[in-house]
C-alpha positions in Angstrom: 0.1 -0.1 0.1 2.6 2.3 0.8 4.1 1.7 -2.5 1.0 3.1 -3.9 0.0 6.1 -1.6 1.6 8.8 -3.6 -0.2 7.7 -7.0 -3.5 7.2 -5.2 -3.0 10.9 -3.5 -2.3 12.5 -7.0 -5.1 10.8 -8.7 -7.5 12.1 -6.0 -6.4 15.4 -6.1 -6.1 15.8 -9.9 -9.6 14.0 -10.3 -11.3 16.2 -8.0 -9.5 19.6 -9.5 -10.0 18.2 -13.1 -13.5 17.3 -12.8 -14.6 21.0 -12.1 -12.9 22.5 -15.4 -15.7 21.7 -17.5 -17.9 24.1 -15.4 -15.2 26.7 -15.0 -14.2 26.9 -18.6 -17.7 26.6 -20.2 -19.0 29.2 -18.0 -21.7 27.0 -16.4 -24.4 29.1 -14.5 -23.3 27.0 -11.2 -19.9 28.2 -11.7 -20.6 31.4 -12.4 -22.9 32.1 -9.5 -20.1 30.5 -7.3 -17.4 33.0 -8.1 -19.6 35.9 -8.4 -20.2 35.6 -4.6 -16.7 35.4 -4.3 -15.7 37.9 -6.3 -18.4 40.1 -8.2 -16.5 42.4 -10.7 -13.9 39.7 -11.5 -15.9 36.7 -11.8 -14.6 35.6 -14.9 -11.2 36.3 -14.7 -11.2 34.5 -11.2 -13.4 31.4 -12.6 -10.9 30.9 -15.5 -7.8 31.6 -13.7 -8.6 29.4 -10.8 -9.3 26.8 -13.7 -6.1 27.3 -15.1 -4.1 26.9 -11.9 -5.9 23.9 -11.0 -4.9 22.3 -14.3 -1.2 23.4 -13.8 -1.3 21.7 -10.5 -2.8 18.7 -11.8 0.1 18.3 -14.3 2.5 19.1 -12.0 1.4 16.4 -9.4 2.7 14.0 -12.0 6.0 15.1 -13.1 8.2 13.4 -10.6 10.7 16.0 -9.6 7.6 18.6 -9.8 5.3 16.9 -7.6 6.2 19.3 -4.7 5.5 22.2 -6.6 2.3 20.7 -7.6 1.4 20.1 -4.0 2.1 23.6 -3.1 0.0 24.7 -5.8 -2.9 22.3 -4.8 -2.6 23.5 -0.8 -2.7 27.0 -1.8 -5.8 26.8 -4.0 -7.6 24.6 -2.2 -6.9 27.0 0.9 -8.6 29.5 -0.8 -11.5 27.4 -1.6 -11.5 26.7 1.9 -11.6 30.0 3.2 -14.1 30.9 0.4 -16.5 28.5 1.8 -16.0 29.7 5.5 -16.2 33.1 4.8 -18.8 34.0 1.7 -20.3 30.7 0.5 -21.1 28.7 3.5 -20.1 25.0 4.0 -23.1 23.8 2.3 -23.3 25.8 -1.1 -26.3 25.7 -3.8 -27.8 22.6 -1.6 -24.7 20.5 -2.3 -24.9 19.0 1.2 -21.3 20.4 1.7 -19.9 18.3 -1.2 -17.6 21.3 -2.7 -16.3 21.7 0.8 -15.6 18.5 1.5 -13.8 17.7 -2.0 -11.6 20.9 -1.4 -10.4 19.7 2.2 -9.8 16.1 0.7 -7.8 17.7 -2.3 -6.0 20.0 0.4 -5.0 16.9 2.6 -3.7 15.2 -0.4 -1.4 17.8 -1.5 -0.1 18.2 2.2 0.6 14.5 2.1 2.2 14.8 -1.2 4.7 17.6 -0.3 5.4 16.0 2.9 6.3 12.8 0.9 8.2 15.1 -1.8 9.9 17.6 0.4 13.3 16.2 -0.6 12.9 17.6 -4.0 12.1 21.2 -3.0 15.2 23.2 -4.3 17.6 25.0 -1.6 15.8 23.4 1.5 14.7 20.1 0.7 17.9 18.4 1.7 17.7 20.3 5.0 14.1 18.7 5.8 
């Protein structure tokens, strides 16, 4: 199991992030509503920008010497998503039973574990950890 844990964590994080891209990039009404609550005037920029960053994070998770970078980006993105839920959206958004919030927490935890597992690859500080 220990051998497969990193792959499982990468798949969990990437699948959760990638499955939302269709909604972000096509301008689905649910996605527009969510990002309008977070950033009224900059909804489209924030929605598309977040999608691009989630795509980059998902790719980096699968590049062996860059997994740490994808993990940091994942942690930052999901930290922002969690804060958005806590401060503006609510844990339950659009009657989803807290699904988006739970997915963000699971993805953040996956990213944190991946960062710990790949800490030695971080330039300059990795060999000291």
